[in-house]
N, C-alpha and C positions, 0 to 999 in steps of 0.2 A: 505492498500499499503506499503510496506518496505521500508527502506532507506537502505544507502549503507552505509560502513566503510571506510574508509580513512584515513592514518596512526592512526588506533587505534581509532577513535573518528566520531561516526554518526555527517552526517551533513547535515541533510535532518531538515529544520529551522521547527519548530512550530508542535505541535500532529495531526493536521489536516492539516495544513498550504499547504504545498505541496499536499497534496492528492484531494485537491479542487482549486489548482491553475489554472488549465485550464478552468474550469468552474466557479471561485469566483465570476465574474462581474454580475451572474445570483443567485450566494448564499447570496450576501449581499443583505441589505433591507435599506432603506433608514430611517427605523423605528429604534431609538437609543437602543429601550429597545429589536431590534433583537440581542439574543444570537451571531449569525453569523457574525454581524457588526465588531465586536469585535475582534473574535477570527482567522478568517482569514486576511491574508496579504491586505493590499490597498496600497500596494506602495514597489517599489524599489529603493531602494537607498544608496548613498556613504555616509557612516559616515567619518566626516571631523574631526578630532582635531583638536581646533586653540588654540592661548598661553589664551585668555579669557574665554574657552569653548569648545561647541562642534557645529556643523551645519550640516547640510543634505543636500546632492547634490539630488534633485527630477530626476533631467532629465540633457541635455547638459547645460540649460540657468537659471533654477527654483533652488530657495536656500532655505532652509526651517530651522526656528529658533526652536528646542526644547525647549519648557518654562519648561519644568519641569525638564530636564538633565542639570547638571551645567557642566557636564563633559562626557566624552565618557564611556560607560559602557565597550570598548575595549582598553583601555588604548590608548596610542599614536600611534595606528596602522591604518589606514586606513584599511576599508574593506567595500566589499558591504555587503547590510543587507537587508532581510524582514523587514517590518513595518507595523503594525497598527496606524493610527494617526486620531486626529479627529483637524479643524482649531478651531483656538484660537482668541480671540480678542483683547488680549497683543500684545503688541508693539512688530514688527520687526525687531526693530531696522535696520542694512542696509542690512537684508535680504529681501527676497521676500514675506513669508508669516511663519507668528507665526505659533505653532501647538503643539498640546498635544499628545505625546506619547505615546499610552495603552499599546503597549510592543516592542518589536526590537530583530532580533535573525540575527546576522553576517552567513555569508555562506563562505565558503572556497575561500579564495580570495590569488592568486597567481599571481608571475611575469610570464611573456612566456618564452620560452627558445631559447634566441639567439645564442649562442656558447654550440654545441652539435657535437659529433663525431658519427655517425652513422654505421660508420664502425666499433665500440666499440660498442656504447651503443642501437643500434636498437631493441633488442631485449628486453632491460629494460625497455623501453618505450612503449613497447608493440604494438600488432595490435589488441587485442580484441574487438571484435564489439561492437558498441552501435549503437541506434540511436538520432539523433536531435530531440529534443522533438518541435515544432511549436507551442509555449506556449508564455503571455504575458513578460515573464522573459528571453526569448533567445532574448538578444539586444545587439545591440552596442552603447554604450551612454558613455558618462563622462569618456573617455578616458581606456572604460571597456569592453570586450565580457562574457556578461555570456551567460551559457548555462545550459539548463536541458536537462540531456540525460536522456534516459531506456539502460538497461543491464541487464543480467542477474545475480545475487547472490545468493551464496551460504551459506553466512554467515560465513564461515570458516578463511575468512582472511581478511584482508583490499587491497583496490584497489590504484591504482596511476593512476590517468589521469595529463596532460600536454599539454600545447599550444606551438607549435614549430613555429618558424620564417622561410621564405622559406631563402634557401641560394642561389637561385637565384635572382641575382639583376636585371633582368629582370621582378621579379613578388616580388614587394616590398611589396606588401598587399595582401598576399597571405601565410595562417598559417594554419598549421594541428595538429587536434585533436588528442590525442594519448592517449590509454587505455589500461594499464595492469593488469589483473584480479588474475595471480597469480595463475591461476590453479582454482579460488575458481567459475567462471561463470559458468562451463558446468552442467548442471540438475538444478540450480538454479533458485528461482525464480524471476518474473522480477522485478525489482527496480529502481525507480529516483532517481539524485543525481543533484545538483547545484554545480557550482565551476562558479569563475568570475575570468578572465586571465584580467593584466594590461599591457594595448597598449603602455607604453611609449617608447618601443625601436622597434619601427615603427618610419618610415621616417615622418618627419612631413607634413601636408599636408597644411600646411600656409592657414588655411583658407576655403581650398573648401573641398567637401564634394568630396569623391572618394567609389570606390565598394572593399568591405573588401572581402576577397573569403574564406571560411573557407572550404576544407577539412576531411572528416572523412571516416574510414571502419566502413560499416553499416554489419546488417547480411545480405543483398544479393550483397552486394559488395561495392566499391568504390562509396561515394558521396560528392556531392558539393552545397555549398548555398553561397548567397553572403547577405552582409549588407550595407548599407549607413554608413561611417567611415571619422569622423572629428578629429582630433586633438584636447583633451581639451585645454580649454582657462585655463591660469594661476589662480590659484585659493588664499586667502586671504593668508592661511598658507602653509607650509610643514609639511607632516606628513610622517614617513614610515609605508610601505605598509605590513600586516603580509604576511609572506611568505606559513603559512598555517594555519588555524583556522578553529577548528569544533562549531556545533554550539548547541544546547541543545539536551538531547537525545529522541529518538523515537524508540519503539521498534513496 
């Protein structure tokens, strides 16, 4: 499976990671000697730098201390990432579980667009179709909407993706995924991409779980789906989010 280029960077993590994401649970084996148990991702996390190191947020409530990482491999930027880890017997300190990270790869992590003018920029954000893949990495958690999507990719130029916040005050938890292939998609091969959008611009749900509606233009017309969403709780330390970040190269 080919990867997409965004802003000049290939950004599907891992040599075989995304190609096996859908079925990775069946690919993995409990035998530690099994090659695929280390090659394939077994978690999607938020990498959070703190004053004394780094920790990983596994879901809305579970924190992991990576005992073999003294600092974040992504600097002071908070990013979403695919990783493969094993549980560790070392002390987890104030975190829920100590882990040994076998590998970790960031995915494109962006802020959603709050202020925009569709009268001016509608064509720039694009209406090129995508399919949102119903996969374990397509999820709203820890204050992010992470999406795996599929589209046509010709390999000639980078693609642009954005998440637009609704400008309708009656629809505070409605967002729209936009894709601009800049003419690259027609006749290209199918390719998948991963992107995570930080949702901190949405109204605070005050501890309640609400329905977050996602709209997008598919190859068969407009589609939508809903995610359970709750505003992220406070974390031990703040960190700046990467506006854009690629992952390791994949041909």
